[in-house]
N, C-alpha and C positions, 0 to 999 in steps of 0.2 A: 303205202309207203310214199313219202313225198320225194319228188325229184331233187337231186342235189343242186346247190346253187352254182351257177356258172357266171363268172364275172369277166368283163372285157376291159382291158386297160388301153389307154393311149400309148402310142409307141414310146413316148418319153416318160411314161409312168405317172404323169401328173394328175390324171383323172381315171377313175374306175367306175364302170356302170354294170348293173346287174343285167344279164342277158335277157331275162324275162321282161325287162322294161323297154327293150328295143322293139319298135314297131316297123322300122324300115332301115335298110342298109343300102348305101349308094356310093357312086363314084361321081364326083362333081366334074365340071368342065376343066378344072385344073388337074384332075387326076387324084385329088384328095379322097380318102375313104372316110365317109361320114355315117353316123347312125342317128336316126330320129327316135326320140324317146316318147313313151306314152305319157299322158297327162294333159292337163288343160293348156299348158304353154307350148307344147310340142317342141321341146328343146332339141337342138341339133348339136352333136358332139363330133368334132373332127378327130378321128383315131390316128390317121397317118397323113402327114403332109407330103405330097408328092413334089419334091424339089429336084426335078430332072436336070437342072442346070448345075447343081452341086452334088448330085448323087444319083444312084440308079433309080429308074422309074419302077413303080409297082406294076405287077402284071395286070393286064386288062381285066381279068376275072377275079382280082384280089378280094373284092367285096363278096363275091359268090363263095370263095374259099372260106371266108369268115363264117358264112351261114353253115357250110358243111361241118366245120370244126365245132360250132356251137351245138348243132344237131347230134353229132357223135358224142360229145361230152355230156349231153343231157341224158344219155343212156347209161352213164357210169354211176358208180355208187358213191363217189367222193366229190366234194366241191373242187372247183378248178378255176384257174385264172388263165385267160388267153391274152396274148399281146403280139403285136407285129414286131418282127425283128428282121434286120438285114444281116445275113451271114454269107460270107464268101465261101465257096463259089456258087452257092445255091440261090442267092438273091433274096428277095423278100419272101417271108413265110410267116404263118401264124404258129406260134409256139405256145403250148399249154403246159401248165405246171399245177401240181396239187397245192391246195391251201392247207 
């Protein structure tokens, strides 16, 4: 049985990437959460722009939280979409939904 597809969306929903294409997750010097994709060009996609001057900062381990969510969803039976959302009073979190 094949594992279900897990997709990861940018916070604004403009781009969506397949989790299996992600070969690296990181937090850059500005606090942005980025993923590096497999392939010859090694594309980098910024999932969350950390704009601390105009909004709340993402948690320091937010990139690690994404890895945990992807790993957990890989064990489910249904395809899912993951995206970063800011919800008061909890702050930034990764929310998943069925496709």
